[in-house]
N, C-alpha and C positions, 0 to 999 in steps of 0.2 A: 506548595500546599500548606495551608495554615492548620495547625493542630491544636491551638489554644481553644479553650472553651468547648472541647469535644469530649464525648464519652470515651471510655476505654475501648469499647467495641469499635467506634469510629476510628480511633487512633490505630488500633490493630489492623483495621481494614486498609488504612492508608499505608501503614508499614508494609503490609503484604503486597499491595499494588506497587509500591516503590521498589521492593525487593525484586519482583518479577521484571519490572521495567529495567532496572539496573543490570540484572543478569542478561536480559535480552540485548541491551545496547552494548554491553561489554563483550559479549560473545560475538556479536555482529562485527564490531570493530576489529576484534582479534582474529576471527576465522572466516569472515565473509558471509554472504547470504546463504549459500547452500548448506554450509556446515552448521549454521545456527538453526537447530531444530527445536520444536516445542518440547521434545523430551529433554534436550540438553538445557534449555532455559529453565524448565521446571526443576530439574535436578540441581542446578546451580542456585536457584532461588530457595530450594528446600521445600517445594510444594509438589502436589500431585498434578497430573495433567488436568484432572477435573477441576482442581482449584484454579489452575491457569485460565481455563475457559470461563470460570466464574468472574474473572477480572478483565480478560481481554478476549475479543472475538477472533483475533488473528495474530500471527507472528508479527505482521507489519505494525499493528497498533502497539504491541508490547515493545518493539524496538523503538518506535517513535515516542512512546509515552503519551499516546493520544486517547482521548475520550470522544465519544460521539458528540457532535456539536449540540449545545443547548444554550438557551438564553438565561443567564442568571437573573433572578428576581430583581436584584438591585440595579442591574443594567437596564432592564425594561422600565423600571420606575424612573431612573435617571433620564432615559430617552423621552418618556412621556412628560416630564416636568422641567426639562432643561430650558434655559432661556436662549440657547444657541439656535441658529437657523437649522432647517431640516437636513441640509447637506452635512453640516458638522455633526449633528446628532446621529446621522446614519453612520458616519465614520466611527464615532465613539461606540455605537452599539455593535458594529461589526468587529471592532477591536476587542470589545469585552467578550464576545462569543469565541473569537480566536484564542484569547487568553485562557478561557475556560476549557477549551479543547486540548490545550497543552499545559496542564497545571503544574508540572514539575519544572519550575524555573531554574533550579540548580543544574539541570541537564541540558539547557538550551544550546550551549556551545558544542556539546557532544552531539546533540541532535542535528545541528547544522553540518557537522562533519559527516555524520551518517547519511544525510540527504545528498551530500556531494559525492560520497564514495559508493553508495548503494543505489543504482538507478531503479532497482526493483521497488523502492519505496515511492517512486514518483506517482504511480497511478493511485496509490492510497492517499497521498497528500492531496492530489487533485480532487479525489472523491470527497475528502473532508472539507476542502475549500468550497466545493459546490454545495455541500451540506450547510455550510455557514450561510451562503447566499440564500438558500432555500428557506432558512429560518428567518433571516432578516427581511427579505422582500415583502412578505405579507404584513409584517409589522409596519413597514414604511408605507405600504399601500393603505392600510387602515388609517394611519396618521394623515396621509394626503387627502383621503376622502373626508376626514373630519375637518381639515383645514378648508377644503373646498366648500363645505356646508356653511362655514362661519365667515368666509371671506368672499367679497365680490369678484376676486380674481379667478380667472378660469384658465385651465391648462389648454395648451394648443394641441395636445395629444391625449390619448387615453390615460387615465390614472394608472392603469396596469403597466403601460409602456413607460410612464414616468417613474414609477416605483422600481421597475426593472433597471432602467438607466441609472437611477440614483444609487441603487445597490451595487451595480458594477463599478460605478464611479468611486464609491467608497472603498471597494476592494482594490481598485487600481491605485488609489492614493496610498493605501497601506503597503502594497507591494513596492511602490516607489520609495516609501519611507524605509522599508526593510532593506532594499538594495543600497540605500544611502547609509543606513545605520542598522546593522543586524540586531542591535539591542532595542529596536523601536517597539517591539511587541510587549516586553515587560513594562511594569508601571513606570520605571524610571525613564522609559523611552517616550513618554507623552510629549515632551518638547519636540522630538524629532517628528512625531506625527503632526503636531500643530504646524511645524515648518513646512511639511509636505502639503498640507491643506492650503496654506498661504501660497506656495509655489504654484499649485494647480490653478488656483483662482486667478493669480496674476497672469499666468500664461494664457488662460482662456480669455480673460478680459483684453489682453494685448493682441491676441490673434484675431479677435473680431475686427480690428482695425488694419490688420495686415492683409490687404487685398491687392 
């Protein structure tokens, strides 16, 4: 999270959010899922239960350091004005939403460890992943319809199906990049994502001729 150019109130809010997340993650690593209660998290973070729920809807989100998926304004603007093709833009947009969902980059190694050791987090991670797709897909659909109006090219399938397929394609590329390089999500992992895009394109192009 960037705290420069923020008001004191905004910085205090980020500090409280971070304190709750750190307390939750540290307790979960030390004591496991069952023993990590909202009461203990709140106590270690120095906040009330009411304050806890002002920042996180659940214990899972506090442990993960997760926010409900949203599309950053800058990411949407980049998607709409990028010179890249639509597939590449969809990957970039999806990546931006994922990054915004897990803003505490300093804790990413710890989060990976938590996801490996606490299977209870799996359903929440999956839910957040679906939330990312549900945000990205209508944006892609809108762009596809705009392109269709301006171009003589026609889709061989419905625009809705095409948008859904492209959204899933983008998410799959990012999952591949992440398995190859766990640091592919942060900003410095952009090269790993670009490499994954190239790999998928080459494999798809090659497989067309492998009959």
